[in-house]
C-alpha positions as CSV (number, residue, x, y, z in Angstrom):
1,M,39.4,37.4,-18.8
2,P,39.6,38.3,-14.9
3,V,36.1,38.8,-13.4
4,F,36.9,42.3,-11.5
5,K,40.2,44.0,-12.0
6,R,40.4,45.3,-8.7
7,P,44.1,46.8,-9.3
8,H,42.7,48.8,-12.3
9,F,39.7,50.0,-10.7
10,L,41.7,51.3,-7.9
11,A,44.5,52.8,-10.1
12,S,41.7,54.5,-12.0
13,I,40.1,56.0,-8.9
14,F,43.4,57.3,-7.2
15,L,44.2,58.8,-11.0
16,L,40.9,60.6,-10.4
17,F,41.8,61.9,-7.1
18,V,45.1,62.9,-8.1
19,L,44.2,64.6,-11.4
20,F,40.8,66.5,-10.1
21,S,42.9,68.2,-7.3
22,S,45.5,69.7,-9.4
23,A,44.9,73.3,-9.7
24,F,46.7,76.1,-11.7
25,A,50.2,75.4,-10.0
26,A,51.8,76.5,-13.4
27,T,50.4,79.9,-13.1
28,T,52.9,82.5,-12.0
29,P,50.9,85.8,-10.3
30,V,51.9,89.0,-11.3
31,S,53.6,90.5,-7.9
32,N,51.0,92.6,-6.2
33,E,53.8,95.0,-5.5
34,D,54.2,95.6,-9.6
35,R,50.6,95.8,-10.0
36,K,50.3,98.6,-7.0
37,V,53.3,100.3,-8.5
38,L,51.9,100.5,-11.8
39,E,48.3,101.6,-10.5
40,Q,49.6,104.2,-8.4
41,Q,51.7,105.8,-11.2
42,L,48.7,105.8,-13.5
43,I,46.6,107.5,-10.8
44,E,49.1,110.5,-10.6
45,L,49.5,110.8,-14.3
46,E,45.5,110.7,-14.7
47,K,45.6,113.6,-12.0
48,Q,48.1,115.8,-14.1
49,I,46.0,114.9,-17.4
50,N,42.7,116.1,-15.4
51,Q,44.6,119.2,-14.2
52,T,45.7,120.0,-17.6
53,E,42.3,119.4,-19.2
54,T,41.0,122.1,-16.8
55,L,43.2,124.5,-18.2
56,V,42.8,123.4,-21.8
57,T,38.8,124.2,-21.2
58,G,39.3,127.1,-19.2
59,F,41.2,128.8,-22.3
60,K,38.4,127.7,-24.4
61,E,36.0,129.5,-22.2
62,K,37.6,132.6,-22.5
63,G,37.0,133.0,-26.0
64,K,38.7,133.0,-29.4
65,T,41.8,135.2,-29.2
66,L,45.3,134.6,-30.4
67,N,46.9,134.0,-27.1
68,K,44.4,131.9,-25.9
69,E,44.3,129.7,-28.6
70,I,48.4,129.4,-28.5
71,G,47.8,128.9,-24.6
72,G,45.5,126.2,-25.4
73,L,47.6,124.4,-28.2
74,D,50.5,124.3,-25.1
75,K,48.0,122.8,-22.7
76,E,46.8,120.3,-25.2
77,I,50.6,119.5,-26.1
78,T,51.3,118.7,-22.5
79,K,48.1,116.7,-22.1
80,T,48.8,114.6,-25.1
81,N,52.5,113.9,-23.7
82,L,50.9,112.8,-20.1
83,Q,48.3,110.6,-22.3
84,I,51.1,108.9,-24.1
85,K,53.0,108.1,-20.8
86,A,49.8,106.7,-19.3
87,I,49.1,104.5,-22.4
88,D,52.7,103.2,-22.1
89,L,52.3,102.3,-18.4
90,T,48.8,100.5,-19.3
91,I,50.5,98.6,-21.9
92,N,53.0,97.4,-19.5
93,K,50.4,96.5,-16.8
94,I,48.4,94.6,-19.7
95,N,51.7,92.9,-20.7
96,Q,51.9,91.4,-16.8
97,E,48.2,90.2,-17.1
98,V,48.9,88.5,-20.4
99,R,51.7,86.7,-18.8
100,E,49.3,85.6,-16.1
101,N,46.6,84.7,-18.1
102,E,48.8,82.6,-20.5
103,G,50.0,80.6,-17.3
104,K,46.4,79.9,-16.1
105,I,45.7,78.6,-19.8
106,S,48.5,76.3,-19.8
107,A,47.7,75.0,-16.5
108,T,44.1,74.5,-17.5
109,E,45.0,72.7,-20.7
110,I,47.4,70.1,-18.7
111,Q,44.0,69.9,-16.5
112,L,41.7,69.4,-19.4
113,N,43.8,66.5,-20.9
114,N,44.3,64.8,-17.6
115,K,40.9,64.9,-17.0
116,K,40.4,63.5,-20.3
117,E,43.0,60.8,-19.5
118,A,40.9,60.0,-16.3
119,L,37.7,60.0,-18.4
120,S,39.2,57.1,-20.6
121,S,40.6,55.3,-17.8
122,T,37.0,55.0,-15.9
123,L,35.4,54.0,-19.4
124,N,38.0,51.2,-19.7
125,A,37.1,50.1,-16.1
126,L,33.4,50.3,-16.5
127,Y,34.1,48.3,-20.0
128,D,35.9,45.6,-18.4
129,Q,33.2,45.3,-15.6
130,E,30.2,45.7,-17.8
131,S,31.5,42.8,-20.0
132,T,31.4,40.4,-17.5
133,S,27.8,39.0,-16.8
134,L,26.5,38.7,-13.2
135,I,26.5,34.9,-13.4
136,E,30.2,35.2,-14.1
137,I,30.7,37.6,-11.0
138,L,28.6,35.4,-9.0
139,I,30.6,32.4,-9.8
140,S,34.0,34.2,-9.2
141,S,33.1,35.7,-6.0
142,H,34.6,33.9,-2.9
143,S,31.7,34.8,-0.9
144,L,28.0,36.4,-1.3
145,S,29.4,39.5,0.5
146,S,32.2,40.0,-2.0
147,F,29.4,39.3,-4.8
148,F,27.8,42.4,-3.5
149,D,31.1,44.5,-3.1
150,N,31.7,43.9,-6.7
151,L,28.1,45.0,-7.8
152,N,28.6,48.2,-5.7
153,S,31.8,49.1,-7.1
154,L,30.4,48.8,-10.6
155,E,27.5,51.2,-9.4
156,S,29.8,53.5,-8.1
157,L,32.0,53.6,-11.2
158,Q,29.0,54.2,-13.4
159,S,28.2,57.0,-11.0
160,N,31.7,58.5,-11.4
161,L,31.5,58.5,-14.7
162,G,28.9,61.2,-15.1
163,E,30.9,63.4,-12.6
164,V,34.1,62.9,-14.9
165,L,31.9,63.8,-18.1
166,D,30.7,67.2,-15.8
167,D,34.5,67.9,-15.1
168,V,35.6,67.4,-18.4
169,E,32.7,70.1,-20.0
170,K,33.6,72.6,-17.2
171,A,37.3,72.5,-17.9
172,R,36.7,73.2,-21.5
173,D,34.3,76.0,-20.8
174,E,36.9,77.6,-18.3
175,L,39.4,77.0,-21.0
176,V,37.3,78.8,-23.8
177,D,36.4,81.8,-21.2
178,Q,40.5,82.2,-20.4
179,K,41.3,82.2,-24.1
180,Q,38.7,84.7,-24.9
181,D,39.9,87.0,-21.8
182,L,43.5,86.4,-23.3
183,A,42.6,87.6,-26.6
184,L,40.6,90.6,-25.1
185,K,43.9,91.6,-23.4
186,K,45.8,91.3,-26.5
187,T,42.8,93.5,-28.2
188,D,43.6,95.8,-25.6
189,Q,47.3,95.9,-26.4
190,G,46.9,96.5,-30.1
191,N,44.3,99.2,-29.5
192,L,46.5,101.2,-26.9
193,R,49.5,100.9,-29.3
194,Q,47.1,102.2,-32.2
195,F,45.9,105.2,-29.9
196,R,49.6,105.9,-29.0
197,D,50.5,106.2,-32.6
198,Q,47.6,108.3,-33.1
199,S,48.4,110.7,-29.9
200,K,51.9,110.8,-31.2
201,K,50.5,112.1,-34.7
202,E,48.2,114.6,-33.0
203,L,51.1,115.9,-30.8
204,E,53.0,116.7,-33.8
205,E,49.9,118.3,-35.5
206,N,49.5,120.3,-32.6
207,K,52.8,121.4,-32.8
208,L,53.2,122.3,-36.3
209,E,49.7,124.1,-35.9
210,K,51.0,126.5,-33.2
211,K,54.4,126.9,-35.6
212,D,51.9,127.8,-38.5
213,L,49.6,129.8,-36.4
214,L,52.3,132.2,-35.4
215,A,54.0,132.2,-38.7
216,I,50.8,133.2,-40.5
217,T,49.4,135.7,-38.0
218,K,52.9,137.3,-37.0
219,G,51.4,137.8,-33.6
220,K,48.7,139.9,-34.6
221,E,45.2,139.5,-33.5
222,S,43.3,141.0,-36.1
223,A,44.9,138.4,-38.8
224,Y,43.9,135.5,-36.2
225,Q,40.3,136.8,-36.1
226,E,40.1,136.9,-39.9
227,I,41.2,133.3,-39.9
228,V,38.5,132.2,-37.3
229,T,35.8,133.9,-39.5
230,I,36.8,132.0,-42.5
231,S,37.1,128.7,-41.0
232,K,33.9,128.9,-39.1
233,K,31.3,126.4,-40.5
234,T,28.0,127.5,-41.6
235,A,24.7,125.9,-40.2
236,A,24.1,124.9,-43.8
237,Q,27.4,123.0,-44.2
238,I,27.1,121.2,-40.7
239,R,23.3,120.1,-41.3
240,N,24.9,118.5,-45.0
241,R,28.0,116.9,-43.4
242,I,28.1,113.3,-44.0
243,F,27.8,111.2,-40.5
244,E,29.2,107.6,-40.8
245,F,27.9,105.1,-38.4
246,L,30.2,103.1,-36.1
247,G,28.4,99.9,-37.8
248,G,28.6,101.2,-41.3
249,G,26.1,103.2,-43.3
250,Q,25.8,107.0,-43.3
251,L,23.0,109.9,-43.0
252,S,23.4,113.5,-43.4
253,F,24.5,114.9,-39.9
254,E,21.1,116.4,-39.1
255,D,19.3,113.3,-39.8
256,A,21.6,111.7,-37.7
257,Y,20.9,114.2,-34.8
258,K,17.1,113.8,-35.4
259,L,17.4,110.2,-34.4
260,A,20.0,111.1,-31.7
261,K,17.4,113.7,-30.5
262,Q,14.3,111.1,-30.5
263,A,16.4,108.7,-28.6
264,G,17.5,111.1,-26.0
265,D,14.2,112.2,-25.4
266,L,13.1,108.5,-24.9
267,T,16.2,107.5,-22.7
268,G,17.5,110.8,-21.0
269,M,20.8,110.7,-22.8
270,Q,22.5,113.8,-24.3
271,P,22.1,113.4,-28.0
272,A,25.7,114.7,-28.3
273,M,26.9,111.5,-26.5
274,I,24.9,109.3,-28.4
275,L,26.4,110.7,-31.8
276,A,30.0,110.7,-30.2
277,V,30.0,106.8,-29.4
278,L,28.2,105.7,-32.9
279,D,30.5,108.2,-35.1
280,R,32.8,105.9,-36.8
281,E,35.8,108.2,-36.1
282,S,35.7,107.3,-32.4
283,A,35.6,103.5,-33.1
284,F,39.5,102.7,-33.4
285,G,39.9,98.9,-33.7
286,Q,36.5,98.1,-34.9
287,N,36.0,95.3,-37.4
288,V,32.2,95.6,-38.3
289,G,29.7,93.9,-40.5
290,R,31.6,91.6,-42.7
291,C,31.4,88.3,-41.2
292,K,28.7,85.7,-40.9
293,Y,27.7,84.7,-37.4
294,Q,29.2,81.0,-37.3
295,G,32.8,82.1,-37.0
296,A,32.5,85.4,-35.3
297,M,30.0,85.0,-32.3
298,H,30.5,83.5,-28.8
299,P,29.1,80.0,-29.5
300,K,27.5,79.5,-26.1
301,R,26.5,83.3,-25.2
302,D,25.5,85.0,-28.4
303,I,24.7,82.5,-31.3
304,P,21.7,81.1,-29.6
305,I,20.4,84.7,-29.0
306,F,21.1,85.8,-32.6
307,L,19.1,82.9,-33.9
308,A,16.2,83.9,-31.9
309,I,16.3,87.3,-32.9
310,T,16.7,86.6,-36.6
311,K,13.6,84.0,-36.3
312,A,11.1,86.8,-34.5
313,L,12.2,89.5,-37.1
314,G,11.7,86.9,-40.0
315,L,15.5,87.2,-41.2
316,D,17.9,84.8,-42.5
317,P,20.7,84.5,-40.2
318,D,23.1,83.4,-42.8
319,T,22.8,86.6,-44.7
320,M,22.8,89.2,-41.7
321,L,26.7,90.0,-41.4
322,V,28.3,90.8,-38.1
323,S,31.4,92.3,-37.0
324,C,34.4,89.7,-37.4
325,A,36.5,88.2,-34.5
326,N,39.6,90.1,-34.4
327,K,43.0,88.9,-35.3
328,D,43.9,88.3,-31.6
329,G,40.7,85.7,-31.3
330,A,38.2,88.3,-29.7
331,Y,34.6,87.3,-30.3
332,G,32.9,89.7,-32.8
333,G,29.1,89.5,-33.7
334,A,27.9,93.0,-33.2
335,M,24.9,93.4,-35.2
336,G,23.7,96.8,-36.8
337,P,24.6,100.4,-37.0
338,T,25.6,100.8,-33.2
339,Q,27.2,97.4,-33.0
340,F,25.2,95.5,-30.2
341,I,26.0,91.9,-29.3
342,P,23.3,89.6,-29.1
343,S,23.6,89.0,-25.3
344,T,23.4,92.6,-24.8
345,W,20.5,93.5,-27.2
346,Q,18.6,91.0,-25.4
347,L,19.0,92.9,-21.8
348,Y,17.4,96.0,-23.5
349,S,15.1,94.8,-26.1
350,D,11.8,94.7,-24.2
351,E,12.7,98.2,-23.2
352,I,13.7,99.2,-26.5
353,G,10.3,97.6,-28.1
354,S,8.2,99.5,-25.2
355,L,9.7,103.2,-26.0
356,T,9.7,102.8,-29.7
357,G,6.7,100.6,-30.4
358,N,8.6,98.3,-32.5
359,I,7.8,94.6,-31.2
360,P,10.0,92.9,-31.6
361,P,12.5,95.7,-31.8
362,S,15.5,95.3,-34.6
363,P,19.2,95.9,-34.1
364,W,19.4,96.5,-37.7
365,R,16.4,99.4,-37.6
366,N,18.0,103.0,-36.9
367,L,15.7,104.1,-34.3
368,D,15.5,100.7,-32.3
369,A,19.3,100.9,-32.8
370,F,19.6,104.7,-31.4
371,V,17.3,103.9,-28.6
372,G,19.3,100.9,-27.5
373,T,22.1,102.9,-27.4
374,G,20.7,105.7,-25.3
375,L,19.6,103.2,-22.7
376,Y,23.0,101.3,-22.6
377,L,24.5,104.8,-22.3
378,S,22.4,106.1,-19.6
379,D,22.7,102.9,-17.5
380,S,26.8,103.6,-17.5
381,F,26.3,107.6,-17.1
382,N,24.3,106.8,-13.9
383,S,26.4,104.1,-12.8
384,S,28.0,104.3,-9.4
385,A,31.6,104.0,-11.4
386,C,31.0,106.8,-13.5
387,I,29.4,109.0,-10.7
388,N,32.4,108.5,-8.6
389,Y,35.2,109.1,-11.2
390,S,33.4,112.2,-12.4
391,K,34.1,113.5,-8.6
392,Q,37.7,113.9,-9.5
393,I,37.3,117.1,-10.8
394,P,34.4,119.1,-9.8
395,G,34.5,121.6,-12.6
396,E,34.9,118.9,-15.0
397,A,32.1,116.6,-13.8
398,L,30.4,116.3,-17.0
399,L,33.5,115.5,-19.1
400,L,34.9,112.6,-16.8
401,R,31.2,111.3,-16.5
402,N,31.0,111.1,-20.3
403,R,34.7,109.7,-20.6
404,C,33.6,106.9,-18.2
405,T,30.3,106.3,-20.1
406,A,32.0,106.1,-23.4
407,A,34.7,103.6,-22.1
408,K,32.0,101.5,-20.8
409,Y,30.2,101.3,-23.9
410,Y,33.3,100.4,-26.0
411,A,34.8,97.8,-23.2
412,G,32.5,97.4,-20.5
413,S,33.9,96.1,-17.3
414,R,37.3,96.9,-18.8
415,W,36.7,100.6,-19.2
416,M,39.0,101.6,-16.7
417,T,41.7,100.8,-19.7
418,Y,40.1,103.0,-22.0
419,R,39.2,106.0,-20.0
420,L,42.1,108.1,-21.0
421,T,42.1,107.0,-24.8
422,Y,38.7,106.1,-26.2
423,G,36.7,107.7,-23.3
424,D,38.3,110.7,-23.7
425,K,38.3,110.7,-27.6
426,V,34.3,110.6,-27.2
427,A,34.0,112.7,-24.6
428,R,35.7,115.8,-26.6
429,K,33.8,114.7,-29.8
430,A,30.7,115.1,-28.1
431,Q,31.6,118.5,-26.9
432,E,31.9,119.3,-30.3
433,F,29.0,117.8,-31.6
434,E,27.0,120.1,-28.9
435,E,28.2,123.0,-30.6
436,D,27.3,122.1,-34.0
437,I,23.9,121.2,-32.4
438,K,23.8,124.4,-31.1
439,S,24.5,126.0,-34.6
440,I,21.8,124.2,-36.3
441,T,19.0,124.4,-34.1
442,A,19.8,128.2,-33.9
443,A,19.5,128.5,-37.3
444,N,16.1,126.6,-37.3
445,N,14.5,128.8,-34.8
C-alpha cells in the first residue's frame, strides 16, 4: 500500500473546492417585471375593494330600510367580485414563487448530494493516511521535510473533515427550511382556491338574497320591516348560542365572551376580535388536534419546546394531541383551543403566567389560551405594518387594522397573502360579534 496518495488527496481537495463553490445555479428567478406587474394589479384591486367596503359600511350605518339593504347587497356583490379577481392574481403570484422555490430545492438537493460525496472522498483519503503508521511514513519519505509535509497534510485533512460535516449539516437544514417554505406556499394556494370557491358561493347567495327580498316584499318598506323584526335575535338566543373553538371544544357564546372579556381587559385587545379569530367558522384550512407531536411538529423548532412545556405541566406528551401536518407537508403542531405552536407559545409564556397567575401557564387551559391570543393579537394590532395598512382608508381604519391583525395571527409574515380573505372574514366577523356583545350586555344592565 502506498504511504501517501498525494494525487488522491489533491483530487479530494479539488472536489471540495468545486462542490462547495456551487450555488443555486439551477434556480430560475421570477422576473422582477412580472412580480411588479402582479403587485401593482393587486394594489389597484385592493383600492377598489376598500372603496366598496366604505360604501357597504355607509349603507349599514344609515339604518335598516329596504333601499339601503338592496344597496348594501349590490355593493357586497361588487366587493366579492373584486375579491375573487384579487384571489386569482394572488394565486398567480404564488404560482410563480412556487416555481422559483422548486428550483432552489433542486439546487440545494444537488448541493447536499455533492457535499456528501465530498465527505465520502475526504473520509477515504483520511482512512488511507491514518492506516499508515508514522514509522512507515518516515521510512518512505525521501527527506525529513517531506515527512513533516505528509504529517501536515494529515492534520489538514482531519481539520477539513469537521468543516465538511458542518457544511453537510447546514445544507440539510437549509433543505428542510426550503421544503417547509414550499409546503407553506402550496398550502396558501389551496387555501386561496378554497376561499375563492366560498366567495363564488357567497356571491350567488347574495344575488339570490336580493332577488328573494324583492320578491317577498314587492318593494314595500312595511313588509321589509316585518322581516327585520322576525329575524332579529333576542339577547337570550345570542347568549345561549354555541361557540365552537378554532382548536376544538365549545362553550355558550356568553361564557366564551366572558373569557374574551377577561383576556381583553388583561391585554388591551377587543374581546370581539379575540372571539372572531378563535371562531371555528373563521378557520378555513385548519387541521386541528388529531395528531401526535412526533409526525406533526417541526423537529428542531418546536418538538424540544413542546416536550419542555408538557414536562413542566406534568403531562404525557404522547397523549396530548396537536394539529396535524397538512397534505402539502407544512408542519402543524398547534396546541389547545387557540392553536399556538410551541415556539410561539414560548414567546408569550412568561407574560401569560404573570397576567393570569397560572405558573406555568398551559395552552390547554382556556383562560391562559385566551390571554395568549390577546397578547399575540395586541402585538399585531400595534405593529407598524398594521398601523400603516389601516391608513389606506381613514374612515375604515379599525376594519383594516383588524383585517391585518387577523391575517398576521393566521399566517405571520405571510399576512399580506391573507389580508383580503381570512383577514377580511375575521374583521367582519368581529363586527358581528360587537353587535352580539352589545345585545347581551344591554340585556344584563
